Residue, then its C-alpha position, 0 to 999 in steps of 0.5 A: m211195540a219195539k222188540g228188546n229189552g227184558r224178552r230174553s229166556q230165563n233159561r236159555p240155552p248157551k249160544k251155539r259155538p263153531a267146532p273145535p279147531d281139531g277136525s272133528n266131525a261138528s255131526a258126530s253123535r254124543e256117545a263120542l262126546a260124552s260118557p253114558y252117565e254124563r249124558r244122562r246126568l245133563e238131561e236129567e238136570l235140564a228136565k229139572q229146570l223150572t220153566p214157563l209153561v208155554s202155549a204148546d203146554a196146553g195144545l194152544t197156538a200162541l199169540t203174537e204180539t199183533e194179536r195181543q195188542t188187538l185182544l187187549s184193546n178190548y178192555d180197560g187198562q185200568e181195570t185190566v192193570r189192577s187186577l194183574a196187580i192184585i196176582q203179582s201181589r198175591l205170588d210176591i207174598a207166596a215167594s217170599t214167605t211160604w215159597s208157594e207161587t205154584r199154589v196161588e196159580g194153580t188157583i188161577l187155572a182153576a177157575i177156568d173151564e177149559p179142558w187144556v187147563q188140566q195139561l197146564l196142571g200137570r205141568l205145575d205139579t212137576n217144574g212149570r211156573l205159569v206166571p214169572p214176574r218178568s212175563m207179568t212185566q211185559l204183560l203189564r206194559e202191553v195193558l198200558e200201550s194197547s188197551t182202552d180206556n173204557p171202565s165199562a169194559g171191565a178187565v182182562p177175564p182169567v182164560e184170557f189172561v192165561r191165553l196172554i201170558l203163555s203167550v209171553n212166556t213162549e216169546h221168551m223161551r224161543t231159541e235156536y233149539s226150539q220154536d215153541g218153546t218146550m225142550d223136547p228129547d231132540a232140543m235136549d240132544r243137540i243141547a248136549e252134543m254142542a256142550y259136550s263138543l267145548d275145548l275148556e277155553q271155549t266153555q269158559t267163554t260160554l260160562r262167562e257170557l251166561m253168567l251176565d244173563e243169569i244175575a240179570t235174570f235174577h234181578s228181574n225175578l226179585p219180588q217187588k216186596i217192600e220187606i224184600l227191598q227193605a232187606d236187600t238195601q238196609r243194614t239190620 
């Protein structure tokens, strides 16, 4: 399956920019670029961002696209699509009524008897999401492409579903700042150094690019619930 559309990170950091033309050292410490208060505020905001859970959060190795295809080939496509649609329906209802998507995701994890589940539940209680809509969309596409047509094979079991969705999340979250999708202190340091090294014109250019990404992400993550679609397209 070709790489491309619909796989950009939901919280992708700004792209790296060339050093300012004033001859300043690109490796200058953040202490020289921003006050301690500004650095602390940036780190706090980065830490509060709602981010998809990735394989590294559970101490697992992310499945490659080929490995996901092989795994999905063991299960029936129709049954798997039906089970994933039920999960997405519950998430859409939660997103448009009680804002309790993480509660739904918690019930999915609670049904799995694996030691790494507790680590994921801990992230859900802070700033994690297990099943972003865009990741579910990609997984559904991979199911249609790679699963078998054999009802006796059954649907993908919950533990394998979680491994698959974590791997898709990891793929989305990989950037030049993180290869496993996590945002560790070193990555925060490098993002902060880059952000505070931009002059006004560079900042405006970066924000214009990010606005397009954020608008596209917003639309791709809207819950596909009939009441929401009607409210967005009809006068009330």
